[in-house]
C-alpha positions in Angstrom: 131.3 120.7 86.8 134.8 121.0 85.1 135.8 117.2 85.3 139.5 118.1 84.4 139.6 120.4 87.2 138.1 118.1 89.4 140.5 115.3 88.2 143.6 117.6 88.9 142.3 118.6 92.5 141.7 115.1 93.5 145.3 113.9 92.3 147.3 116.9 94.1 145.1 116.6 97.2 147.0 115.6 100.0 144.0 113.5 101.4 144.8 110.8 98.9 147.2 108.0 99.4 149.9 107.4 97.0 148.1 104.3 95.8 145.0 106.1 95.1 146.8 108.8 93.2 148.4 106.1 91.1 145.0 104.6 90.2 144.0 108.2 89.1 147.3 108.5 87.2 146.5 105.2 85.2 143.5 106.9 83.6 145.4 109.7 82.6 145.2 109.2 79.0 141.7 107.7 79.1 139.5 111.0 78.7 136.1 109.1 78.9 137.0 107.3 81.9 138.0 110.6 83.6 134.8 112.0 82.4 133.0 109.4 83.7 134.5 109.6 87.1 134.6 113.6 87.6 131.7 114.9 85.6 129.6 114.9 88.8 128.9 114.0 92.4 127.1 110.5 93.0 123.7 112.1 93.5 122.6 111.7 97.2 118.7 110.9 97.4 116.2 109.1 99.7 117.9 105.9 99.1 121.4 107.3 100.1 124.2 106.9 97.7 125.2 103.7 95.4 127.9 103.4 93.0 130.6 101.5 91.5 133.9 101.5 93.8 136.9 103.4 92.5 138.6 106.6 92.9 136.9 109.5 92.1 133.6 112.0 92.7 131.1 109.9 91.0 132.3 106.7 92.3 132.0 105.1 95.9 135.2 105.6 97.9 136.3 106.6 101.4 136.5 110.4 100.2 133.0 110.4 99.4 131.9 108.4 102.4 133.7 111.1 104.6 132.4 113.9 102.7 128.5 112.7 103.0 129.0 111.8 106.6 130.3 115.2 107.4 127.1 116.5 105.8 125.2 114.0 107.6 126.6 115.0 110.7 125.9 118.7 110.3 122.0 117.9 109.6 122.1 116.1 113.0 123.8 118.8 115.0 121.3 121.2 113.7 118.3 119.6 114.9 116.7 120.3 118.3 117.7 118.9 121.6 120.8 118.2 123.2 123.9 117.2 121.3 125.4 115.2 123.9 122.5 112.7 124.1 122.2 112.1 120.2 123.6 108.8 118.7 123.9 107.4 115.5 123.7 103.6 114.8 126.0 102.1 112.2 125.9 98.8 110.5 127.5 97.2 107.2 127.2 94.1 105.0 129.7 91.9 103.2 131.1 93.9 100.8 134.3 94.6 99.8 135.5 97.8 101.8 132.0 98.1 103.9 133.7 97.5 107.0 136.3 100.2 106.2 133.9 102.6 105.0 131.6 101.8 108.2 134.3 102.6 110.7 135.5 105.7 108.6 132.0 107.0 109.1 132.0 106.3 112.6 134.9 108.4 113.3 133.7 111.0 111.3 130.5 111.2 113.2 132.4 110.9 116.9 134.7 113.8 115.6 131.7 115.9 115.4 131.0 115.2 118.9 127.8 112.9 118.4 127.9 109.2 120.0 128.0 106.1 117.8 126.8 102.7 118.2 128.3 100.3 115.5 128.0 96.6 115.1 130.9 94.6 115.7 131.0 92.8 112.4 128.4 92.6 109.4 125.0 92.5 110.4 121.4 92.1 108.4 120.3 95.9 107.3 116.7 95.2 109.5 118.8 94.6 112.7 120.4 98.2 112.2 116.4 99.6 111.8 115.8 97.8 115.3 119.0 99.2 116.8 118.1 102.6 115.8 114.8 102.2 117.6 115.8 100.1 120.5 118.6 102.6 121.3 116.6 105.5 120.7 119.1 106.8 118.1 118.5 109.9 116.1 120.1 108.2 112.9 121.4 105.5 111.7 123.9 104.6 108.7 124.2 101.3 106.8 127.0 100.5 104.3 125.6 98.3 102.0 124.5 98.3 98.3 122.1 95.5 98.9 121.6 93.0 95.6 123.8 95.0 93.4 126.9 93.3 91.5 130.3 92.9 93.6 131.9 96.1 92.1 129.1 98.3 93.9 128.7 99.8 97.2 126.5 101.9 98.8 125.6 104.3 101.8 121.8 104.1 103.3 120.9 106.8 105.7 118.1 106.3 108.5 116.2 108.4 110.8 114.9 108.1 114.4 112.1 106.1 113.6 114.3 103.3 112.0 113.1 104.1 108.4 115.6 105.6 105.6 115.8 109.1 105.5 112.6 111.1 104.4 113.0 113.3 101.4 113.5 116.6 102.9 116.2 115.6 105.0 117.9 113.9 102.0 117.6 117.3 100.0 119.2 119.1 103.0 122.2 116.6 103.1 122.7 117.1 99.3 122.7 120.9 99.6 125.2 120.7 102.4 127.4 118.4 100.2 127.2 121.1 97.7 128.7 123.7 100.1 131.4 121.5 102.0 134.8 121.1 100.8 135.3 117.6 99.3 138.5 117.2 101.8 139.0 120.2 104.1 135.8 120.2 105.6 136.2 116.8 107.3 135.9 116.9 111.2 137.1 113.5 112.3 138.5 111.4 115.3 140.9 108.2 115.4 138.5 105.1 115.7 140.3 103.8 118.4 140.3 107.1 120.4 136.7 107.3 120.1 136.4 104.0 121.5 138.3 104.9 124.3 136.9 108.1 125.2 133.1 106.7 125.1 132.1 108.4 121.9 132.1 104.6 120.2 130.4 102.1 121.5 130.1 98.5 120.2 127.0 96.5 119.6 127.5 92.5 119.4 125.4 89.4 120.7 123.3 91.7 123.1 121.9 93.5 120.5 121.3 90.0 118.2 119.4 88.7 121.0 117.2 91.6 121.4 116.8 91.8 117.9 115.9 88.0 117.6 113.3 88.0 120.7 111.4 90.3 118.3 111.7 88.5 115.2 110.2 85.4 116.9 107.4 87.1 118.4 106.1 87.5 114.9 105.6 83.6 114.6 102.3 82.5 114.5 102.3 78.5 114.9 104.9 76.6 116.5 102.7 73.6 116.9 102.0 73.5 113.0 106.1 73.2 112.7 106.3 70.7 115.4 104.1 68.5 113.5 106.2 68.3 110.5 109.6 69.1 111.8 110.7 65.6 111.5 110.2 65.3 107.7 110.2 68.9 106.5 113.6 69.8 104.8 114.6 73.3 103.8 117.8 74.4 102.0 119.2 77.9 102.7 121.7 80.1 100.9 122.8 83.8 102.4 124.6 84.6 99.0 127.8 85.0 101.0 126.2 87.6 103.0 124.9 89.0 106.4 121.8 86.3 106.9 124.6 83.4 107.1 124.0 83.4 111.3 120.7 85.0 112.3 118.4 83.3 109.5 119.4 79.6 110.4 119.0 80.5 114.0 115.7 82.1 113.4 114.7 78.8 111.7 116.3 76.5 114.7 114.2 78.5 116.8 111.1 78.0 115.2 111.2 74.2 115.4 112.7 73.0 112.4 115.2 70.1 112.4 116.2 69.8 108.9 117.9 73.3 107.8 120.4 72.7 105.0 122.6 75.5 104.4 124.5 75.8 101.1 128.2 75.4 102.4 130.0 77.7 99.6 127.6 80.5 99.8 127.7 80.6 103.7 131.6 81.7 103.2 131.6 85.8 103.8 132.7 86.9 100.8 132.4 90.4 99.0 133.5 89.2 95.6 130.4 86.7 95.6 132.5 84.1 94.0 129.7 81.4 93.2 127.3 84.2 91.4 127.3 86.7 88.9 125.3 88.8 91.1 124.1 88.3 94.4 120.2 88.8 93.9 117.6 86.6 95.3 115.4 87.8 92.1 117.6 85.9 89.7 117.1 82.0 89.4 120.6 81.3 88.0 122.1 82.2 91.7 120.3 79.6 93.2 121.8 76.7 91.1 124.0 75.3 93.8 121.0 75.3 96.5 118.9 73.7 93.7 121.8 70.7 93.6 121.6 70.6 97.5 117.8 70.5 97.4 117.4 67.8 95.0 120.1 65.7 96.9 118.3 65.9 100.1 114.9 66.0 98.8 114.0 69.7 100.2 110.6 70.9 100.6 111.6 74.7 100.2 114.8 76.7 98.9 115.1 80.2 100.8 117.7 82.7 99.6 118.8 86.1 101.2 120.7 88.9 99.6 124.2 90.1 101.0 122.4 92.4 103.5 119.5 90.3 104.2 116.7 92.8 103.5 115.3 91.0 100.7 114.5 87.3 100.3 113.3 84.9 97.4 112.1 81.4 97.4 112.4 78.4 95.2 109.3 75.5 95.6 108.4 72.1 94.0 106.1 72.5 91.5 103.7 69.6 90.2 106.3 67.9 88.3 108.8 68.0 91.1 111.1 70.5 90.1 112.3 73.4 92.1 110.6 76.6 90.4 111.1 80.5 91.6 108.4 82.3 92.8 108.3 86.3 92.0 108.0 88.6 94.8 104.4 89.5 93.9 103.5 85.5 94.1 105.5 85.2 97.3 103.9 88.4 98.8 100.1 87.0 98.3 101.1 83.7 99.8 102.6 85.5 102.9 99.5 88.0 103.0 96.8 85.3 102.6 98.7 83.1 105.4 99.2 85.8 107.9 95.4 86.8 107.5 94.4 83.0 108.2 97.2 82.2 111.1 96.1 85.4 112.9 92.4 84.5 112.5 93.0 80.9 113.8 95.1 82.1 116.6 92.7 85.0 117.5 95.5 87.5 117.3 94.2 89.6 114.7 94.1 93.5 115.5 91.2 95.6 115.1 91.3 97.6 112.0 93.9 95.5 109.9 95.7 96.7 107.1 98.3 95.5 104.6 100.6 98.2 103.0 101.9 97.6 99.3 103.8 99.7 96.7 101.7 100.8 94.0 103.6 98.8 91.7 102.7 95.5 93.4 100.2 93.1 92.3 96.6 94.3 92.6 96.0 90.5 93.7 97.1 91.5 97.2 94.2 94.4 97.3 91.9 91.7 96.3 93.1 88.9 99.0 93.0 92.1 101.6 89.5 93.5 101.0 87.9 89.8 100.6 89.4 89.0 104.3 88.3 92.4 105.9 91.5 94.0 105.5 91.9 97.5 104.4 94.9 98.1 101.8 96.8 101.0 100.9 99.2 101.9 97.9 102.3 103.9 98.9 105.3 104.9 96.4 108.4 102.7 96.3 110.3 102.1 99.2 110.0 101.0 102.5 110.3 104.6 104.2 106.9 105.2 102.5 105.5 102.2 104.1 106.9 103.3 107.6 105.5 106.8 107.0 102.2 105.4 106.1 102.3 102.9 109.2 103.2 105.2 111.6 100.7 107.7 110.1 97.4 105.1 110.4 98.5 103.8 113.8 99.3 107.3 115.5 95.8 108.5 114.4 94.1 105.1 115.5 92.9 104.4 111.7 94.5 101.1 111.5 97.1 98.3 112.3 99.4 97.1 109.7 99.9 93.6 109.8 102.1 93.0 106.9 103.9 95.2 103.9 105.6 94.2 101.0 106.8 95.3 97.8 107.2 93.3 94.6 111.0 93.4 94.6 111.6 91.0 97.3 110.7 92.7 100.1 108.5 92.3 103.4 108.2 94.1 106.7 106.3 92.4 109.7 105.9 93.6 113.3 106.6 97.0 114.7 110.3 96.5 115.6 111.6 97.6 112.1 110.9 100.0 109.6 112.5 98.7 106.6 112.6 95.2 104.5 113.3 92.3 106.8 114.5 88.8 105.3 115.1 87.5 108.8 111.5 87.6 109.8 110.1 87.2 106.4 112.5 83.9 106.0 111.2 82.4 109.2 107.3 83.1 108.4 108.0 81.8 104.7 109.2 78.6 106.5 106.5 78.3 108.8 104.0 79.0 105.8 105.7 75.9 104.1 105.6 73.8 107.0 101.6 74.8 107.9 100.6 73.8 104.2 103.0 70.6 104.4 100.7 69.7 107.3 97.8 69.8 104.8 99.5 67.6 102.2 100.3 70.6 100.0 103.6 72.6 98.7 103.6 76.3 98.2 103.0 75.7 94.9 99.9 73.9 95.5 99.0 76.5 97.8 99.7 79.3 95.0 97.5 77.5 92.7 94.5 77.3 95.1 94.9 81.1 95.5 94.6 81.8 91.8 91.4 79.5 91.8 89.9 81.3 94.6 90.8 84.7 93.4 91.5 84.8 89.7 94.7 84.7 87.5 97.2 87.4 87.9 100.5 87.7 85.9 103.1 90.5 86.4 106.2 91.2 85.0 109.3 94.1 85.4 111.1 95.4 82.5 114.3 97.2 83.2 115.4 99.6 80.4 118.9 100.0 81.1 120.2 103.6 80.3 124.0 103.5 81.2 126.8 105.9 80.5 127.2 109.5 80.6 123.9 110.2 78.6 121.9 107.9 80.7 120.6 110.3 83.2 119.4 112.6 80.4 118.0 109.6 78.4 115.9 108.6 81.5 114.8 112.1 81.7 114.0 112.4 77.9 111.9 109.5 78.3 109.8 110.4 81.0 109.3 113.9 79.9 108.4 112.4 76.5 105.6 110.4 77.8 104.1 113.5 79.8 104.3 116.0 76.6 102.7 113.5 74.3 100.7 111.0 76.4 100.2 107.6 74.6 96.4 107.2 73.8 97.0 103.3 73.5 99.6 100.8 74.5 100.3 97.5 72.5 97.1 98.4 70.4 94.7 98.7 73.4 93.1 102.0 74.3 94.4 104.0 77.3 91.4 104.7 79.5 93.0 106.1 82.7 96.3 108.1 83.1 97.8 108.7 86.3 100.9 111.3 86.9 102.0 110.5 90.6 104.4 113.6 90.2 101.3 116.0 90.1 99.0 113.9 91.8 96.4 113.7 89.0 94.2 111.2 87.2 92.9 111.9 84.0 89.8 109.7 82.6 90.5 109.9 79.0 87.1 108.8 77.6 85.3 111.7 79.7 88.3 113.8 79.9 87.8 114.3 83.6 90.9 115.5 85.7 90.9 114.4 89.4 93.2 114.2 92.5 94.5 111.3 93.7 96.0 110.3 97.3 99.6 110.4 96.1 101.9 112.8 94.5 105.3 114.1 94.6 107.2 111.0 92.7 108.1 110.8 89.0 106.2 107.8 88.2 103.4 107.5 85.5 100.6 104.9 85.6 98.3 103.9 82.8 95.3 101.9 82.6 94.3 100.0 79.5 90.6 98.9 78.3 91.6 95.1 78.9 92.3 95.8 82.5 96.0 95.8 82.5 98.1 98.5 84.5 101.4 99.8 83.3 103.7 101.9 85.3 106.8 103.6 84.0 109.1 105.0 86.6 113.2 105.9 86.7 115.2 103.6 89.3 116.3 105.6 92.2 119.4 103.8 92.6 120.3 102.1 89.0 120.6 103.7 85.5 117.3 102.4 84.2 113.6 103.1 83.7 111.6 100.3 85.0 108.2 99.4 83.5 105.7 96.9 85.5 103.3 95.2 83.9 100.1 94.1 86.0 97.7 91.7 84.0 94.6 89.8 85.5 92.4 87.4 83.5 89.9 84.5 83.8 93.2 82.0 82.5 96.8 82.1 82.9 97.2 81.8 79.2 95.2 85.1 78.9 97.3 87.0 81.3 100.8 85.5 79.9 99.2 86.9 76.3 98.7 90.2 78.0 102.3 90.1 79.7 103.9 89.4 76.5 102.2 91.9 74.6 102.8 94.7 76.9 106.2 93.7 77.2 106.8 94.2 73.5 105.6 97.7 73.8 108.0 98.5 76.7 110.9 97.2 74.6 110.2 99.7 72.2 109.8 102.4 74.7 113.8 102.5 75.1 114.7 102.8 71.4 
């Protein structure tokens, strides 16, 4: 793609406002900046689009939104069925321009003769997934960049089951985008006119209530909460995002009396002024919540990301300090608690199943199998978990009680097909209250799990590869690992290699090659002689390669030693 021609085409287009053209004129003498904005389109994948907000082809802006939505509308119109009955649900988060992008997308969908249901204001991502299913929509659009820094925005696309778009549909949209002119192919309708004509319906409190009814149906033990409600204290922060309303409401309906919301971070603000990055995986973002927790003697801290699909927690350690639990640790706690709670309540279904991403701790598999619950791996991403859940339950082969991945995402129940921090927050609070009734913190509970199932340690390494050559570097790294597979990692022999692209496994000791269940994804997995698993995959949303180190051992020190050793190897991999 000739980036200079693209730059000039945008500069001359009548579709751009004068302020947008002024932004482009301001970089006229900056060749590298022009190239970075116009060397390619933002790649549309199964996670949709995500990028820095600015004017340009390789940026998130109103024109990229309109062009993408036109391609999506044409895909929907090409689907079998009566177009008059088709409907698209649209949601958005607290990021800058999210509301503008969402309303523009609604105008494009309506302009193509398809009905729209759009939320009146920002809402959690799981509520969009719920609305698609509840109202029988053929698809959904969510304007969000999840937990990315403030400079980013994104565009997630969902299908009729409430899960993110399957790969074949994503490929079709990408192909249509290549053919459609960026500016002249758009069919749009004025937003207010579409509302007046009944093509756009606004969703509000009535949808919230339907969603909350389903959330609360996932609670297991209201009595356990009631017993400690007078003394149990919880601090909550939405990191300036969409959880600000429904998460505290879920906690109140659960029966908690002392819900202390961090006042600064309860303010909706797409600049996320109190944090460097609004990501519950980053402990530093919890500093204000920790101060509040110390002042009030809180038992638990819960934080949800801006679109309320991820949730992180901090718990009191044996020294009384608040420490962060990883997504893996939080997940095994929830898994063990849900199994126990369902057994105590007599609500465990026949053929219970839990799902996890293949990069999530193997401790989850052990807990599941020791308790009579089948465990299946999926590729990273809840669209794959939704796909597996739908397939298992449709075939009568299992009933999924819990799904999670290490990056702070949890899915419970049948009413959503995506990460759900609203329901997960409620269950985390219920779990903490139940343990409080036993005289235990969640830290105590985690130690008990390690005592029962053995020690596990994990780390995710992010090998960041920014710049114009970042994509090429990521591609070359993965190609190099395939061309010359490592015989050892950190001095330890590789005994098993898996390539999830081809769906093959090789036993390096015998040389035997066999097929595995999963295939079609750019992921490599190495099992070493000391029992450690190392997984390498490019991120689908950011310019980095992720390395997952999954260790186990008889002691915590042994696990930590393994994690450190393989981390050094991973660091060298990027150089």
